[in-house]
PQR file with spaces between the fields and no chain letter, atoms N, CA, C, O and H, PARSE charges and radii, in Angstrom:
ATOM       1  N    MET     1     -17.607   -1.907    6.002 -0.4000 1.5000
ATOM       2  CA   MET     1     -18.410   -2.315    4.293 -0.0000 2.0000
ATOM       3  C    MET     1     -20.070   -2.403    4.524  0.5500 1.7000
ATOM       4  O    MET     1     -20.552   -3.226    5.301 -0.5500 1.4000
ATOM       5  N    SER     2     -20.792   -1.568    3.847 -0.4000 1.5000
ATOM       6  CA   SER     2     -21.978   -1.667    4.069 -0.0000 2.0000
ATOM       7  C    SER     2     -22.803   -3.145    3.310  0.5500 1.7000
ATOM       8  O    SER     2     -22.234   -3.987    2.615 -0.5500 1.4000
ATOM       9  H    SER     2     -20.400   -0.898    3.215  0.4000 1.0000
ATOM      10  N    VAL     3     -24.199   -3.126    3.675 -0.4000 1.5000
ATOM      11  CA   VAL     3     -24.594   -4.054    3.188 -0.0000 2.0000
ATOM      12  C    VAL     3     -24.781   -4.536    1.975  0.5500 1.7000
ATOM      13  O    VAL     3     -24.891   -5.725    1.679 -0.5500 1.4000
ATOM      14  H    VAL     3     -24.661   -2.443    4.239  0.4000 1.0000
ATOM      15  N    SER     4     -24.833   -3.275    0.999 -0.4000 1.5000
ATOM      16  CA   SER     4     -24.990   -3.413   -0.446 -0.0000 2.0000
ATOM      17  C    SER     4     -23.485   -3.856   -0.949  0.5500 1.7000
ATOM      18  O    SER     4     -23.407   -4.441   -2.030 -0.5500 1.4000
ATOM      19  H    SER     4     -24.743   -2.309    1.240  0.4000 1.0000
ATOM      20  N    SER     5     -22.389   -3.615   -0.256 -0.4000 1.5000
ATOM      21  CA   SER     5     -20.808   -3.952   -0.781 -0.0000 2.0000
ATOM      22  C    SER     5     -20.725   -5.676   -0.452  0.5500 1.7000
ATOM      23  O    SER     5     -20.101   -6.550   -1.054 -0.5500 1.4000
ATOM      24  H    SER     5     -22.452   -3.139    0.621  0.4000 1.0000
ATOM      25  N    ALA     6     -21.626   -5.765    0.761 -0.4000 1.5000
ATOM      26  CA   ALA     6     -21.274   -7.278    1.146 -0.0000 2.0000
ATOM      27  C    ALA     6     -21.951   -8.118    0.241  0.5500 1.7000
ATOM      28  O    ALA     6     -21.469   -9.186   -0.137 -0.5500 1.4000
ATOM      29  H    ALA     6     -22.133   -5.055    1.250  0.4000 1.0000
ATOM      30  N    ARG     7     -23.315   -7.582   -0.217 -0.4000 1.5000
ATOM      31  CA   ARG     7     -24.108   -8.622   -1.233 -0.0000 2.0000
ATOM      32  C    ARG     7     -23.363   -8.402   -2.480  0.5500 1.7000
ATOM      33  O    ARG     7     -23.395   -9.415   -3.179 -0.5500 1.4000
ATOM      34  H    ARG     7     -23.706   -6.714    0.090  0.4000 1.0000
ATOM      35  N    LEU     8     -22.676   -7.395   -3.025 -0.4000 1.5000
ATOM      36  CA   LEU     8     -21.896   -7.338   -4.060 -0.0000 2.0000
ATOM      37  C    LEU     8     -20.684   -8.422   -4.075  0.5500 1.7000
ATOM      38  O    LEU     8     -20.334   -9.234   -4.932 -0.5500 1.4000
ATOM      39  H    LEU     8     -22.649   -6.572   -2.458  0.4000 1.0000
ATOM      40  N    GLU     9     -20.263   -8.157   -2.988 -0.4000 1.5000
ATOM      41  CA   GLU     9     -18.772   -9.321   -2.778 -0.0000 2.0000
ATOM      42  C    GLU     9     -19.110  -10.546   -2.666  0.5500 1.7000
ATOM      43  O    GLU     9     -18.282  -11.374   -3.046 -0.5500 1.4000
ATOM      44  H    GLU     9     -20.547   -7.497   -2.292  0.4000 1.0000
ATOM      45  N    LEU    10     -20.620  -11.104   -2.030 -0.4000 1.5000
ATOM      46  CA   LEU    10     -20.946  -12.561   -1.942 -0.0000 2.0000
ATOM      47  C    LEU    10     -21.292  -12.780   -3.588  0.5500 1.7000
ATOM      48  O    LEU    10     -20.680  -13.654   -4.201 -0.5500 1.4000
ATOM      49  H    LEU    10     -21.292  -10.431   -1.721  0.4000 1.0000
ATOM      50  N    LEU    11     -22.330  -11.919   -4.289 -0.4000 1.5000
ATOM      51  CA   LEU    11     -22.630  -12.444   -5.793 -0.0000 2.0000
ATOM      52  C    LEU    11     -21.117  -12.552   -6.618  0.5500 1.7000
ATOM      53  O    LEU    11     -20.880  -13.474   -7.398 -0.5500 1.4000
ATOM      54  H    LEU    11     -22.828  -11.209   -3.791  0.4000 1.0000
ATOM      55  N    LEU    12     -20.039  -11.337   -6.278 -0.4000 1.5000
ATOM      56  CA   LEU    12     -18.892  -11.717   -7.074 -0.0000 2.0000
ATOM      57  C    LEU    12     -18.476  -12.727   -6.727  0.5500 1.7000
ATOM      58  O    LEU    12     -18.205  -13.347   -7.755 -0.5500 1.4000
ATOM      59  H    LEU    12     -20.232  -10.588   -5.644  0.4000 1.0000
ATOM      60  N    GLU    13     -18.162  -13.518   -5.574 -0.4000 1.5000
ATOM      61  CA   GLU    13     -17.441  -14.718   -5.173 -0.0000 2.0000
ATOM      62  C    GLU    13     -18.317  -15.942   -5.569  0.5500 1.7000
ATOM      63  O    GLU    13     -17.794  -17.046   -5.719 -0.5500 1.4000
ATOM      64  H    GLU    13     -18.382  -13.014   -4.738  0.4000 1.0000
ATOM      65  N    LYS    14     -19.723  -15.732   -5.745 -0.4000 1.5000
ATOM      66  CA   LYS    14     -20.212  -16.674   -5.980 -0.0000 2.0000
ATOM      67  C    LYS    14     -19.998  -16.939   -7.432  0.5500 1.7000
ATOM      68  O    LYS    14     -19.801  -18.107   -7.767 -0.5500 1.4000
ATOM      69  H    LYS    14     -20.147  -14.835   -5.623  0.4000 1.0000
ATOM      70  N    ALA    15     -20.014  -15.903   -8.425 -0.4000 1.5000
ATOM      71  CA   ALA    15     -19.883  -15.903   -9.819 -0.0000 2.0000
ATOM      72  C    ALA    15     -18.637  -16.574  -10.093  0.5500 1.7000
ATOM      73  O    ALA    15     -18.655  -17.611  -10.756 -0.5500 1.4000
ATOM      74  H    ALA    15     -20.174  -14.954   -8.152  0.4000 1.0000
ATOM      75  N    VAL    16     -17.382  -16.018   -9.584 -0.4000 1.5000
ATOM      76  CA   VAL    16     -16.250  -16.287   -9.893 -0.0000 2.0000
ATOM      77  C    VAL    16     -16.240  -17.917   -9.643  0.5500 1.7000
ATOM      78  O    VAL    16     -15.805  -18.582  -10.582 -0.5500 1.4000
ATOM      79  H    VAL    16     -17.367  -15.175   -9.046  0.4000 1.0000
ATOM      80  N    ASP    17     -16.642  -18.564   -8.562 -0.4000 1.5000
ATOM      81  CA   ASP    17     -16.909  -19.871   -8.170 -0.0000 2.0000
ATOM      82  C    ASP    17     -17.459  -20.856   -9.264  0.5500 1.7000
ATOM      83  O    ASP    17     -16.935  -21.923   -9.582 -0.5500 1.4000
ATOM      84  H    ASP    17     -16.996  -18.023   -7.798  0.4000 1.0000
ATOM      85  N    LEU    18     -18.302  -20.455   -9.646 -0.4000 1.5000
ATOM      86  CA   LEU    18     -19.268  -21.266  -10.612 -0.0000 2.0000
ATOM      87  C    LEU    18     -18.757  -20.992  -11.960  0.5500 1.7000
ATOM      88  O    LEU    18     -18.427  -21.907  -12.714 -0.5500 1.4000
ATOM      89  H    LEU    18     -18.728  -19.588   -9.388  0.4000 1.0000
ATOM      90  N    TYR    19     -18.684  -19.769  -12.276 -0.4000 1.5000
ATOM      91  CA   TYR    19     -18.073  -19.552  -13.835 -0.0000 2.0000
ATOM      92  C    TYR    19     -16.794  -19.084  -13.998  0.5500 1.7000
ATOM      93  O    TYR    19     -16.543  -18.391  -14.983 -0.5500 1.4000
ATOM      94  H    TYR    19     -18.952  -19.026  -11.663  0.4000 1.0000
ATOM      95  N    GLY    20     -15.901  -19.363  -13.154 -0.4000 1.5000
ATOM      96  CA   GLY    20     -14.603  -18.400  -13.235 -0.0000 2.0000
ATOM      97  C    GLY    20     -13.696  -19.030  -14.654  0.5500 1.7000
ATOM      98  O    GLY    20     -13.160  -18.308  -15.494 -0.5500 1.4000
ATOM      99  H    GLY    20     -16.104  -19.926  -12.354  0.4000 1.0000
ATOM     100  N    VAL    21     -13.690  -20.371  -14.660 -0.4000 1.5000
ATOM     101  CA   VAL    21     -12.973  -21.048  -15.797 -0.0000 2.0000
ATOM     102  C    VAL    21     -13.561  -21.006  -16.911  0.5500 1.7000
ATOM     103  O    VAL    21     -12.890  -20.834  -17.929 -0.5500 1.4000
ATOM     104  H    VAL    21     -14.125  -20.959  -13.977  0.4000 1.0000
ATOM     105  N    ARG    22     -14.909  -21.148  -16.973 -0.4000 1.5000
ATOM     106  CA   ARG    22     -15.571  -20.889  -18.324 -0.0000 2.0000
ATOM     107  C    ARG    22     -15.659  -19.505  -18.690  0.5500 1.7000
ATOM     108  O    ARG    22     -15.153  -19.316  -19.796 -0.5500 1.4000
ATOM     109  H    ARG    22     -15.454  -21.288  -16.146  0.4000 1.0000
ATOM     110  N    VAL    23     -16.065  -18.595  -18.218 -0.4000 1.5000
ATOM     111  CA   VAL    23     -16.276  -17.425  -18.963 -0.0000 2.0000
ATOM     112  C    VAL    23     -15.192  -16.207  -18.677  0.5500 1.7000
ATOM     113  O    VAL    23     -15.132  -15.201  -19.384 -0.5500 1.4000
ATOM     114  H    VAL    23     -16.476  -18.748  -17.320  0.4000 1.0000
ATOM     115  N    LEU    24     -14.435  -16.427  -17.652 -0.4000 1.5000
ATOM     116  CA   LEU    24     -13.235  -15.539  -17.396 -0.0000 2.0000
ATOM     117  C    LEU    24     -12.055  -15.624  -17.475  0.5500 1.7000
ATOM     118  O    LEU    24     -11.252  -15.062  -16.729 -0.5500 1.4000
ATOM     119  H    LEU    24     -14.483  -17.245  -17.078  0.4000 1.0000
ATOM     120  N    ASP    25     -11.771  -16.440  -18.519 -0.4000 1.5000
ATOM     121  CA   ASP    25     -10.532  -17.442  -18.848 -0.0000 2.0000
ATOM     122  C    ASP    25      -9.420  -16.208  -19.109  0.5500 1.7000
ATOM     123  O    ASP    25      -8.270  -16.236  -18.671 -0.5500 1.4000
ATOM     124  H    ASP    25     -12.423  -16.896  -19.125  0.4000 1.0000
ATOM     125  N    ASN    26     -10.049  -15.016  -19.989 -0.4000 1.5000
ATOM     126  CA   ASN    26      -9.007  -13.818  -20.412 -0.0000 2.0000
ATOM     127  C    ASN    26      -9.045  -12.887  -19.590  0.5500 1.7000
ATOM     128  O    ASN    26      -8.326  -11.946  -19.926 -0.5500 1.4000
ATOM     129  H    ASN    26     -10.984  -14.993  -20.345  0.4000 1.0000
ATOM     130  N    VAL    27      -9.718  -12.715  -18.413 -0.4000 1.5000
ATOM     131  CA   VAL    27      -9.932  -11.484  -17.741 -0.0000 2.0000
ATOM     132  C    VAL    27      -8.896  -11.811  -16.399  0.5500 1.7000
ATOM     133  O    VAL    27      -8.608  -12.828  -15.769 -0.5500 1.4000
ATOM     134  H    VAL    27     -10.302  -13.479  -18.140  0.4000 1.0000
ATOM     135  N    ASP    28      -8.591  -10.675  -16.344 -0.4000 1.5000
ATOM     136  CA   ASP    28      -7.532  -10.458  -14.927 -0.0000 2.0000
ATOM     137  C    ASP    28      -8.132   -9.436  -14.122  0.5500 1.7000
ATOM     138  O    ASP    28      -8.066   -8.249  -14.442 -0.5500 1.4000
ATOM     139  H    ASP    28      -8.826   -9.848  -16.855  0.4000 1.0000
ATOM     140  N    LEU    29      -8.698   -9.833  -13.119 -0.4000 1.5000
ATOM     141  CA   LEU    29      -9.703   -9.210  -12.099 -0.0000 2.0000
ATOM     142  C    LEU    29      -8.741   -8.563  -11.371  0.5500 1.7000
ATOM     143  O    LEU    29      -8.889   -7.409  -10.968 -0.5500 1.4000
ATOM     144  H    LEU    29      -8.751  -10.797  -12.859  0.4000 1.0000
ATOM     145  N    SER    30      -7.758   -9.230  -11.175 -0.4000 1.5000
ATOM     146  CA   SER    30      -6.535   -8.355  -10.080 -0.0000 2.0000
ATOM     147  C    SER    30      -6.220   -7.169  -10.572  0.5500 1.7000
ATOM     148  O    SER    30      -6.030   -6.321   -9.701 -0.5500 1.4000
ATOM     149  H    SER    30      -7.638  -10.168  -11.502  0.4000 1.0000
ATOM     150  N    ALA    31      -6.094   -6.804  -11.699 -0.4000 1.5000
ATOM     151  CA   ALA    31      -5.762   -5.512  -12.388 -0.0000 2.0000
ATOM     152  C    ALA    31      -6.964   -4.331  -12.198  0.5500 1.7000
ATOM     153  O    ALA    31      -6.791   -3.133  -12.423 -0.5500 1.4000
ATOM     154  H    ALA    31      -6.249   -7.494  -12.406  0.4000 1.0000
ATOM     155  N    LEU    32      -8.254   -4.970  -11.717 -0.4000 1.5000
ATOM     156  CA   LEU    32      -9.079   -3.661  -11.499 -0.0000 2.0000
ATOM     157  C    LEU    32      -9.239   -3.562  -10.308  0.5500 1.7000
ATOM     158  O    LEU    32      -9.247   -4.543   -9.565 -0.5500 1.4000
ATOM     159  H    LEU    32      -8.395   -5.943  -11.534  0.4000 1.0000
ATOM     160  N    GLY    33      -9.425   -2.114   -9.834 -0.4000 1.5000
ATOM     161  CA   GLY    33      -9.174   -1.528   -8.666 -0.0000 2.0000
ATOM     162  C    GLY    33     -10.168   -1.765   -7.684  0.5500 1.7000
ATOM     163  O    GLY    33      -9.811   -2.357   -6.665 -0.5500 1.4000
ATOM     164  H    GLY    33      -9.419   -1.317  -10.438  0.4000 1.0000
ATOM     165  N    SER    34     -11.495   -1.370   -7.815 -0.4000 1.5000
ATOM     166  CA   SER    34     -12.477   -1.738   -7.111 -0.0000 2.0000
ATOM     167  C    SER    34     -13.463   -2.821   -7.187  0.5500 1.7000
ATOM     168  O    SER    34     -13.788   -3.224   -8.304 -0.5500 1.4000
ATOM     169  H    SER    34     -11.786   -0.889   -8.642  0.4000 1.0000
ATOM     170  N    THR    35     -13.940   -3.301   -6.213 -0.4000 1.5000
ATOM     171  CA   THR    35     -15.178   -4.270   -6.316 -0.0000 2.0000
ATOM     172  C    THR    35     -16.274   -4.010   -7.271  0.5500 1.7000
ATOM     173  O    THR    35     -16.707   -4.951   -7.937 -0.5500 1.4000
ATOM     174  H    THR    35     -13.676   -2.974   -5.306  0.4000 1.0000
ATOM     175  N    GLU    36     -16.730   -2.906   -7.394 -0.4000 1.5000
ATOM     176  CA   GLU    36     -17.371   -2.727   -8.639 -0.0000 2.0000
ATOM     177  C    GLU    36     -17.044   -2.875   -9.857  0.5500 1.7000
ATOM     178  O    GLU    36     -17.769   -3.486  -10.642 -0.5500 1.4000
ATOM     179  H    GLU    36     -16.378   -2.141   -6.853  0.4000 1.0000
ATOM     180  N    SER    37     -15.741   -2.261  -10.248 -0.4000 1.5000
ATOM     181  CA   SER    37     -15.190   -2.467  -11.285 -0.0000 2.0000
ATOM     182  C    SER    37     -15.019   -3.789  -11.922  0.5500 1.7000
ATOM     183  O    SER    37     -15.000   -4.106  -13.111 -0.5500 1.4000
ATOM     184  H    SER    37     -15.152   -1.764   -9.610  0.4000 1.0000
ATOM     185  N    ARG    38     -14.883   -4.572  -10.701 -0.4000 1.5000
ATOM     186  CA   ARG    38     -14.743   -6.178  -11.101 -0.0000 2.0000
ATOM     187  C    ARG    38     -16.119   -6.854  -11.405  0.5500 1.7000
ATOM     188  O    ARG    38     -16.297   -7.731  -12.250 -0.5500 1.4000
ATOM     189  H    ARG    38     -14.898   -4.315   -9.735  0.4000 1.0000
ATOM     190  N    ALA    39     -17.119   -6.277  -10.538 -0.4000 1.5000
ATOM     191  CA   ALA    39     -18.371   -6.695  -10.773 -0.0000 2.0000
ATOM     192  C    ALA    39     -19.070   -6.671  -11.987  0.5500 1.7000
ATOM     193  O    ALA    39     -19.838   -7.522  -12.435 -0.5500 1.4000
ATOM     194  H    ALA    39     -16.975   -5.565   -9.851  0.4000 1.0000
ATOM     195  N    ARG    40     -18.608   -5.263  -12.623 -0.4000 1.5000
ATOM     196  CA   ARG    40     -19.310   -4.761  -13.864 -0.0000 2.0000
ATOM     197  C    ARG    40     -18.623   -5.802  -15.013  0.5500 1.7000
ATOM     198  O    ARG    40     -19.271   -6.354  -15.902 -0.5500 1.4000
ATOM     199  H    ARG    40     -17.984   -4.571  -12.259  0.4000 1.0000
ATOM     200  N    VAL    41     -17.266   -5.936  -14.808 -0.4000 1.5000
ATOM     201  CA   VAL    41     -16.903   -6.934  -15.989 -0.0000 2.0000
ATOM     202  C    VAL    41     -17.178   -8.305  -15.890  0.5500 1.7000
ATOM     203  O    VAL    41     -17.302   -9.020  -16.884 -0.5500 1.4000
ATOM     204  H    VAL    41     -16.740   -5.488  -14.085  0.4000 1.0000
ATOM     205  N    VAL    42     -17.288   -8.743  -14.624 -0.4000 1.5000
ATOM     206  CA   VAL    42     -17.666  -10.035  -14.466 -0.0000 2.0000
ATOM     207  C    VAL    42     -19.257  -10.502  -14.935  0.5500 1.7000
ATOM     208  O    VAL    42     -19.632  -11.550  -15.460 -0.5500 1.4000
ATOM     209  H    VAL    42     -17.188   -8.162  -13.816  0.4000 1.0000
ATOM     210  N    ALA    43     -20.004   -9.325  -14.538 -0.4000 1.5000
ATOM     211  CA   ALA    43     -21.365   -9.512  -15.327 -0.0000 2.0000
ATOM     212  C    ALA    43     -21.251   -9.561  -16.684  0.5500 1.7000
ATOM     213  O    ALA    43     -21.769  -10.464  -17.341 -0.5500 1.4000
ATOM     214  H    ALA    43     -19.699   -8.473  -14.111  0.4000 1.0000
ATOM     215  N    SER    44     -20.644   -8.707  -17.146 -0.4000 1.5000
ATOM     216  CA   SER    44     -20.610   -8.991  -18.733 -0.0000 2.0000
ATOM     217  C    SER    44     -20.067   -9.653  -19.329  0.5500 1.7000
ATOM     218  O    SER    44     -20.109   -9.619  -20.559 -0.5500 1.4000
ATOM     219  H    SER    44     -20.223   -7.974  -16.612  0.4000 1.0000
ATOM     220  N    ALA    45     -19.341  -10.515  -18.621 -0.4000 1.5000
ATOM     221  CA   ALA    45     -18.628  -11.743  -19.389 -0.0000 2.0000
ATOM     222  C    ALA    45     -19.772  -12.899  -18.953  0.5500 1.7000
ATOM     223  O    ALA    45     -20.077  -13.684  -19.851 -0.5500 1.4000
ATOM     224  H    ALA    45     -19.307  -10.542  -17.622  0.4000 1.0000
ATOM     225  N    LEU    46     -20.359  -13.049  -17.789 -0.4000 1.5000
ATOM     226  CA   LEU    46     -21.278  -13.847  -17.633 -0.0000 2.0000
ATOM     227  C    LEU    46     -22.492  -13.547  -18.530  0.5500 1.7000
ATOM     228  O    LEU    46     -22.863  -14.568  -19.109 -0.5500 1.4000
ATOM     229  H    LEU    46     -20.111  -12.412  -17.060  0.4000 1.0000
ATOM     230  N    MET    47     -23.145  -12.573  -18.789 -0.4000 1.5000
ATOM     231  CA   MET    47     -24.157  -12.239  -19.750 -0.0000 2.0000
ATOM     232  C    MET    47     -23.804  -12.399  -21.132  0.5500 1.7000
ATOM     233  O    MET    47     -24.772  -12.547  -21.878 -0.5500 1.4000
ATOM     234  H    MET    47     -22.843  -11.744  -18.318  0.4000 1.0000
ATOM     235  N    GLU    48     -22.748  -12.407  -21.632 -0.4000 1.5000
ATOM     236  CA   GLU    48     -22.462  -12.440  -22.544 -0.0000 2.0000
ATOM     237  C    GLU    48     -21.724  -14.162  -23.172  0.5500 1.7000
ATOM     238  O    GLU    48     -21.799  -14.507  -24.351 -0.5500 1.4000
ATOM     239  H    GLU    48     -21.961  -12.287  -21.026  0.4000 1.0000
ATOM     240  N    ARG    49     -21.180  -14.857  -22.266 -0.4000 1.5000
ATOM     241  CA   ARG    49     -20.690  -16.017  -22.507 -0.0000 2.0000
ATOM     242  C    ARG    49     -21.226  -17.377  -21.572  0.5500 1.7000
ATOM     243  O    ARG    49     -20.816  -18.535  -21.508 -0.5500 1.4000
ATOM     244  H    ARG    49     -21.119  -14.577  -21.308  0.4000 1.0000
ATOM     245  N    GLY    50     -22.220  -16.727  -20.962 -0.4000 1.5000
ATOM     246  CA   GLY    50     -22.564  -17.950  -19.854 -0.0000 2.0000
ATOM     247  C    GLY    50     -23.844  -18.613  -20.235  0.5500 1.7000
ATOM     248  O    GLY    50     -24.291  -18.350  -21.351 -0.5500 1.4000
ATOM     249  H    GLY    50     -22.553  -15.785  -21.014  0.4000 1.0000
ATOM     250  N    ASP    51     -24.461  -19.391  -19.505 -0.4000 1.5000
ATOM     251  CA   ASP    51     -25.714  -20.244  -19.693 -0.0000 2.0000
ATOM     252  C    ASP    51     -26.625  -19.036  -19.044  0.5500 1.7000
ATOM     253  O    ASP    51     -26.119  -17.956  -18.740 -0.5500 1.4000
ATOM     254  H    ASP    51     -24.098  -19.604  -18.598  0.4000 1.0000
ATOM     255  N    ALA    52     -27.997  -19.324  -18.868 -0.4000 1.5000
ATOM     256  CA   ALA    52     -29.110  -18.640  -18.389 -0.0000 2.0000
ATOM     257  C    ALA    52     -29.122  -18.630  -17.053  0.5500 1.7000
ATOM     258  O    ALA    52     -30.092  -17.970  -16.679 -0.5500 1.4000
ATOM     259  H    ALA    52     -28.409  -20.201  -19.115  0.4000 1.0000
ATOM     260  N    ARG    53     -28.385  -19.130  -15.989 -0.4000 1.5000
ATOM     261  CA   ARG    53     -28.018  -18.944  -14.767 -0.0000 2.0000
ATOM     262  C    ARG    53     -27.212  -18.025  -14.450  0.5500 1.7000
ATOM     263  O    ARG    53     -27.364  -17.376  -13.415 -0.5500 1.4000
ATOM     264  H    ARG    53     -27.597  -19.667  -16.293  0.4000 1.0000
ATOM     265  N    ALA    54     -26.107  -17.797  -15.390 -0.4000 1.5000
ATOM     266  CA   ALA    54     -24.824  -17.016  -15.403 -0.0000 2.0000
ATOM     267  C    ALA    54     -25.238  -15.626  -15.654  0.5500 1.7000
ATOM     268  O    ALA    54     -24.815  -14.598  -15.127 -0.5500 1.4000
ATOM     269  H    ALA    54     -25.983  -18.324  -16.230  0.4000 1.0000
ATOM     270  N    PHE    55     -26.503  -15.844  -16.915 -0.4000 1.5000
ATOM     271  CA   PHE    55     -27.094  -14.219  -17.045 -0.0000 2.0000
ATOM     272  C    PHE    55     -27.859  -13.681  -16.086  0.5500 1.7000
ATOM     273  O    PHE    55     -28.026  -12.461  -16.096 -0.5500 1.4000
ATOM     274  H    PHE    55     -26.847  -16.680  -17.344  0.4000 1.0000
ATOM     275  N    VAL    56     -28.396  -14.395  -15.198 -0.4000 1.5000
ATOM     276  CA   VAL    56     -29.132  -13.977  -14.214 -0.0000 2.0000
ATOM     277  C    VAL    56     -28.440  -13.642  -13.166  0.5500 1.7000
ATOM     278  O    VAL    56     -28.955  -12.685  -12.588 -0.5500 1.4000
ATOM     279  H    VAL    56     -28.261  -15.386  -15.191  0.4000 1.0000
ATOM     280  N    ILE    57     -27.361  -14.079  -12.612 -0.4000 1.5000
ATOM     281  CA   ILE    57     -26.129  -13.455  -11.812 -0.0000 2.0000
ATOM     282  C    ILE    57     -25.414  -12.205  -12.326  0.5500 1.7000
ATOM     283  O    ILE    57     -25.009  -11.226  -11.699 -0.5500 1.4000
ATOM     284  H    ILE    57     -26.942  -14.856  -13.081  0.4000 1.0000
ATOM     285  N    GLY    58     -25.356  -12.550  -13.891 -0.4000 1.5000
ATOM     286  CA   GLY    58     -24.650  -11.219  -14.306 -0.0000 2.0000
ATOM     287  C    GLY    58     -25.813   -9.947  -14.137  0.5500 1.7000
ATOM     288  O    GLY    58     -25.386   -8.814  -13.914 -0.5500 1.4000
ATOM     289  H    GLY    58     -25.685  -13.345  -14.400  0.4000 1.0000
ATOM     290  N    ARG    59     -27.209  -10.173  -14.246 -0.4000 1.5000
ATOM     291  CA   ARG    59     -28.049   -9.210  -14.072 -0.0000 2.0000
ATOM     292  C    ARG    59     -27.942   -8.640  -12.641  0.5500 1.7000
ATOM     293  O    ARG    59     -27.880   -7.422  -12.473 -0.5500 1.4000
ATOM     294  H    ARG    59     -27.555  -11.093  -14.427  0.4000 1.0000
ATOM     295  N    GLU    60     -27.917   -9.552  -11.557 -0.4000 1.5000
ATOM     296  CA   GLU    60     -27.794   -9.116  -10.401 -0.0000 2.0000
ATOM     297  C    GLU    60     -26.702   -8.508   -9.874  0.5500 1.7000
ATOM     298  O    GLU    60     -26.866   -7.786   -8.891 -0.5500 1.4000
ATOM     299  H    GLU    60     -27.967  -10.542  -11.693  0.4000 1.0000
ATOM     300  N    LEU    61     -25.469   -8.678  -10.399 -0.4000 1.5000
ATOM     301  CA   LEU    61     -24.408   -7.833  -10.293 -0.0000 2.0000
ATOM     302  C    LEU    61     -24.595   -6.481  -10.969  0.5500 1.7000
ATOM     303  O    LEU    61     -24.255   -5.474  -10.348 -0.5500 1.4000
ATOM     304  H    LEU    61     -25.336   -9.264  -11.198  0.4000 1.0000
ATOM     305  N    ARG    62     -25.069   -6.386  -12.101 -0.4000 1.5000
ATOM     306  CA   ARG    62     -25.081   -5.004  -12.514 -0.0000 2.0000
ATOM     307  C    ARG    62     -25.929   -4.144  -11.677  0.5500 1.7000
ATOM     308  O    ARG    62     -25.775   -2.959  -11.383 -0.5500 1.4000
ATOM     309  H    ARG    62     -25.345   -7.204  -12.606  0.4000 1.0000
ATOM     310  N    ALA    63     -26.907   -5.018  -11.333 -0.4000 1.5000
ATOM     311  CA   ALA    63     -28.008   -4.349  -10.485 -0.0000 2.0000
ATOM     312  C    ALA    63     -27.526   -3.648   -9.252  0.5500 1.7000
ATOM     313  O    ALA    63     -27.737   -2.512   -8.826 -0.5500 1.4000
ATOM     314  H    ALA    63     -27.032   -5.981  -11.572  0.4000 1.0000
ATOM     315  N    SER    64     -26.813   -4.657   -8.800 -0.4000 1.5000
ATOM     316  CA   SER    64     -26.298   -4.373   -7.140 -0.0000 2.0000
ATOM     317  C    SER    64     -25.044   -2.959   -7.395  0.5500 1.7000
ATOM     318  O    SER    64     -24.764   -2.182   -6.482 -0.5500 1.4000
ATOM     319  H    SER    64     -26.642   -5.579   -9.146  0.4000 1.0000
ATOM     320  N    CYS    65     -24.538   -2.889   -8.552 -0.4000 1.5000
ATOM     321  CA   CYS    65     -23.481   -1.438   -8.921 -0.0000 2.0000
ATOM     322  C    CYS    65     -24.204   -0.391   -8.944  0.5500 1.7000
ATOM     323  O    CYS    65     -25.328   -0.299   -9.438 -0.5500 1.4000
ATOM     324  H    CYS    65     -24.765   -3.520   -9.293  0.4000 1.0000
ATOM     325  N    SER    66     -23.423    0.665   -8.266 -0.4000 1.5000
ATOM     326  CA   SER    66     -24.146    2.239   -8.493 -0.0000 2.0000
ATOM     327  C    SER    66     -23.661    2.808   -9.730  0.5500 1.7000
ATOM     328  O    SER    66     -22.481    2.796  -10.081 -0.5500 1.4000
ATOM     329  H    SER    66     -22.510    0.591   -7.864  0.4000 1.0000
ATOM     330  N    PHE    67     -24.449    3.215  -10.255 -0.4000 1.5000
ATOM     331  CA   PHE    67     -23.906    3.915  -11.480 -0.0000 2.0000
ATOM     332  C    PHE    67     -23.693    5.272  -11.760  0.5500 1.7000
ATOM     333  O    PHE    67     -23.230    5.613  -12.849 -0.5500 1.4000
ATOM     334  H    PHE    67     -25.408    3.225   -9.970  0.4000 1.0000
């Protein structure tokens, strides 16, 4: 696991721990294959339905994904 993927995993875990119930209520992350795809979905949900801190975490997740 590279440094960037380890960072992505940590950010994803932090986002799910902080906002999982509130913004990810209808999202099944287990159906997504890769960490990047999960991070993109979580980032979008955080940015659309979260507070200011969630938006910042969403931007960090999105920036950590390679496009």
